[in-house]
N, C-alpha and C positions, 0 to 999 in steps of 0.2 A: 455080606457083613462077618465080620470077625465074631467069635464067641464073646470075649469081654465086652464088647459095645452092644451086642444084642442083650447081654444080661444088664448091663448098665441101665438101658432103656425100659427094662421090666423091673428094676431096683427102685421099688416105692421110696426108701428111706433117703437113698441117695438123690432122687428126683426131688425129694423134699429140701434136702441139704442145697442142692444145685439150684431150685427155684429161690428160694430165700437169698442166696449168695448173689445170684442175678439183681433181684430187686435190690439190696442194698448196695450192690456196686455200681447201679444206675445213679442212685441217690447220692453216693460218695462222690461220683464223678461231677455231678451237679455241685457239690460243694467245692470243689477242685476249683472250678472257675468262678462259682458265685463268692466264696470268701474273699479272694483277692480282690473282686470287683466291688464288694462292699467297702473294702480299706480305700481303693482308687476313687469310686466315684461319690462316695459319703464321706470320707476321712481325708481325701487327698494325701494319701500316704507318700512319704519321700522312698528313693531306692533302698535305704538304709532300714526304714520300717517294714518294707516290703520283705527285705532279707529274714529280719527278725521273725516276722508272721510266719514265714516259710519254714524257717527253722525250727520254731517253737513245736511243730507236729512231729519232729524226728527228734527232738532233743531226749524224749524219753527212752530211746533206743540206746543212747549213750549210758543213760543213769540206771535203766531198770533192765535191759535186755538179758542179761546174765543171771540175775536174781528171777527174774520172770522163769527162766528157761528151767532152773533149779526148782522152783515152786510148781510148775507143771509135771515134771517128773515126780514129784511126791504126791501128786493129787489121785486117788483111785479112779474119778470119773472127770469126764472134762466138759461134756454137754452143758451142764449147769453154768460153767464158766463162761461158754461161749453164748449162752442167751444172757447172763448178766451183762456181758459187756455190750451187747447189742442194745438192750435197755438203758444202759448208762449213756451209751453214744449218742441215742435219741433224746436223752434229756439234755445233755450239753449242747448239742447242735441246736435244739428247741429254744436254748436261752436267747440267741442271737435275734430271731425274728421279735421276740417280746421285747429286746433292748431298743430295737428300732422303733417298734410302735411306742414304746415308752418314752423315748428320746434320751435314752442314757447310752447309747453305742459308743465304743470309743475303741482305741487302738489296744489298750491293754486289756479290755474284755475279749477282745478277737484273739488276743495272743495265748491268754489264759485257756478260753475254749478250744483253740487249736492244740495247746499242750495236752489238755485232759482227753481230747479226742484221740491225740496220738498214743497217748499211754494205754488207753483202752484197746485202740487197735494193736498196739504191740502185743498184749496179753493175748487178745483173741486170735493173731496170727500165729503167736508160738504154740498156742493151744490148739489150733486147727490143724497143724502139722502132722502130730501125731495122732488126732482124731480121725483123719480120714483113713488111714489104714486099718483103723478100728471099724470102720463101716464098710469098705470094700476089700475085696481079695487083692493081694499085691500084684498080681499079673494084670489086674484092671488099673494101676494106679495111673500109668501114662495116658490111658484113655479117660480116666476120671480127671486128671489134672488137666489135660488138653480141653475138655468140655466145660471144666471151670474156667479156663482161661479164655475160653471163647465167650463166655458170658462178660468175663470182665472187658473182652475186646468191643462186646456190642455195648457195653456201658460205656467205653470211651466214645463210641458213636452218639448214643442217645444221649449220655450225660451233657455233655458240652453243648449239644443242640438246644435240650431243654433249659439249660441254664441260661444261654445267652438270649432265648427268645424270653423266658420269664424276667429276666432282667431288663431285657428291651421294653417288653409289653406291661409288665406290673412292677414288680421291685426285685431286689437281690434278697430279701428276707423271705419271700413267697418261696423263692428258689431253695432256700436253706430249710425251709419248714417240710419241704418234699422229701430232703435226706433225712430228717428226724422220721418222718412216717415209715421210710423205707427200712430203716434198722428195727423199727417195730414189727413189720412184716417178717423180716428175717427172723427174729425172735419168736413169731409164732409157729413159722416152719420148723425150727428146730425142736420147739416144744411138741409136735406132731409126730416126731420119730417114734418108732416103736420099738426098734431093735434095742435091746438090752446091752448097754455099754460094758465090755469086758474089761474089768479093772487090769491094768497091766503096769501100775505104778512100782516103784521098787521098795523093796521091805527091809533093806540094810540101812545103817544109820551113820553114814559118812557126815562129816560136819559140811555146813554149807560153803566153807571157805574150798574145800576139796572138791566138791561137786562144782561151783563156780570155775576151778581151773581145768576140770576134768572135760568140760565141753568144749573149751578152747583147745585143749589137746588133742580131742578126737578130730576136731576140725583140722587142726594143724599138721596132722600126721597122715590125713587122706590126700593124696595128690590131687585127685579130681576136686574134692571139696576143698582143698586150700587154693586151686586154681579159680573155682568159681568164686568164692570169697574176695580174692584180689581184683579180679576182673569186675566184679559186680560193685565192690568198694570204689575202684576208680570211675567206672561210669556214673554212679550214683553221685559222686563229688562234684563232677562237672555237669552231669545233666541235672542236678537239683539246682547247682548255681544258674544255670540258664533259666530253668523253671521259675525261679524265684523274680525275675525280671521280665518275663516274656508278656504277660499281661500288661504292665505298665509300658513296656516296650510297642506292644501291638496298639494300644490305645494312643499313645503320645508321639512315638515315631511313625508308626505305619498309617496313624489315622485311620483305624478300624472301630467300629461300633461293637458294641458287646453281642448283637445278634450274628455279625459277620465273623467275629472272633469263635464265637461257638460253632457256627457251621464248618469254618477252617478246620478247627480241631476235629470235629466229628468225622468229616469227609476223610481228612487224614488219617483217622483212627481205623478206617476200614481194613487198613494194613495189619491191626491187632487181631482182627477176625481171621484175614486169611493167614496170619502166623500161627494162632491159636488151631485153626484146622490142619496147617501143614506139620505142626510140630510132632504129632504121633508118628506121621509117615518118616519124615526125617529120621526120627528116632529109630524105627525100623530099618530104614535103608542104609543109613550110615553110623548108627550108634550115638547114644546121648553126648558124647564127648564131641565128637566131630560136627554133630548138629549145633551145640552150643557155639561152638567155634565160628560156624557160617553166620549164626545170627549176630554176634559180635562184631562183625566186619561192618554192618550197617550201622553202628552208633556214632561213629566220626562223621560219616555223610551227613546223618540228620542233624547233628550238632552244628555244622557247618552252614547249613541251608537257613538256618535262622537269622544270623546277622546278614547273610547274602540278601535277605528280602528288602533291607534297606538300600540296596543298589536297583531295584527295579521300581516302576511306576508305583505309586499307592492304588488302593483299591484292590480290584480282583488281581491283578498280577501279585502284588504282595501278600494277599490272602492266600494265592496258590502256593506261593513257596513255604508258608508256614504250614498249609495243609500238608505238602509234599514232605517237609521235614517230619510232621507227625505221623504221616503214613508209613515212611522207613522207619522211624523209631519205634512205633508201636508194633509193627512186624516184628522186629528185631527183639522187643522186650517181651513177646508174647512167646515167641521159641525159646528164647533164653530161660523165662521163668519155669516154664512147663519142664524143661530138661534140668533144671537146677533142682525144682523141688522133688522130680521123680528119682534123681540121683541120690538125693539125700535121704529120702524115704526108702529107696532101697538099699543102700549100705548102710543104713544105721540101724542097731538093734531097737525094738519099738520101746523098750524100757529106757530107752537113753534119747528118745527123739526130742523131749523136752529141752534138756541140756544142750544138745548138740543145734537145734533149732535157735535156741537163746542165745548161743555163740555165734552162730551164722548172722543173726539178725543184728547183734552187736556189731561184728565185723563188717557188715555190708550196709546197714541202714544208718549208722554213726556217721557215715560220709555225708549223708544227706544235709543235715543241719549244719555241718561245718561248711559244706559248699555253698549253702544259701547265706549263711552269715558272711562268709568273704566275698560272695557276689554284691551283698548290699555295702559293705565295707569299700570296695573297689569301686562299685559304681557311683557311690556317693562322692569320691573322690576325683574318677576321672571320666564318667559319663558311663550311661547305660550300654550303646553301642561296642565301644572298645572293649567294655568288659565282655560282652557276647563274644566277641573274636577271641578273648583269651580262652573262654569256656570251649569255642570250637578247635583250637590249638590243643587243649589240654585233651580233649577226646581222643585224640591219637593215641595217648598213652594205654588205651585199651589194647591196641595191637600186639604187644608183646605177650600180653596175656594170653592172647587167642592163638598166636603162632608158636610161641616158644615153651609151652608148658604140655603136659599130658594131654589137655584138652583137643589139641589139635590132632593128637596120634591116637587117643583113646577110641576104640570103636564098640566097647562093651554096651550091652543095653543094661536098662534098670531092671529088668526081669533078670537078667543073668548075674548082675552083681548082688542081688538079694542074697544069695547063696554066702556070698562074702561078709556079710554083715555080722 
């Protein structure tokens, strides 16, 4: 066993962070399935409404990502922000079960909760990027990110399974309550961390506008980060366009009930665990750039398999196609995310990680609400299945980013690139 891995197992504070993130990740994946099921099963949502609901969670990335990045870089400590965002998300998600019980649940309420949850997730994610290097050494970053991504992959398996079964056996509101509790657990784990956070915020006094521009310029001038941003934005646009419709498609076109949808997602997401475990190995063998390229090749395949599910018999064959798409997609996403975070953390000076992370979030995550809204509009006009075929064809646009940019040629590892930050 390597030194960094052995040290991480004995790193109390990282293990607390890891435990809290694992629990909240499972809860979040429950909501990923349970929230659209509330819209479909309780409110009979249209394709356009599903697009709006999905987009709402990611609209904050367009509106606030750059500002949040500047704010994070100006904060001396980050752990209090992480704790506050966990508590805030618990409160926001907890409103929906109360609304269901009280009888005033509605699409506008779901959209508002999704937007608020997305805004707090944005702040959490941008603060999390520079917080991890404060907690572990830089030569541990790939292993730490790999372990955190493995937890995310486990959540992809456990979350949809729990959500599907809870919705099937009890209700979607109970499933959402589980997510609210998971954020409370994450906050408690963060509170228990003992390491004193070393303040690395900036002491200069550039204007907010200058800082907003500087994050974008930093990412744009880094060939690897520029390629990561372009490929992630492309995939996010078409991937989220497909995701906005997949629950509606699975229930109405494929005839799958919530429990089967959850199981199909969960079985497929085993690929995420495999990808998270493989990511550090691939990074050491090929380098972060080439490993990222290998992951990107799986995206078009996974996007195409979803509309292909309509061509096989309903029931197990259709569920198998959806599960297979999720398997390939989750494995690719796991590898891609570990590599992208590790490249960014290693190439970026600590005092710049907030602005650079905000810029990267803006460039990559802004594509998600645009894709979801586009899918809702197009599906309302021409139907869900034709729209899914459009997303599958669009997924091919990720290939030029994989094959014609420095990612496909770069073999540098995150540990090596740290000296260039």
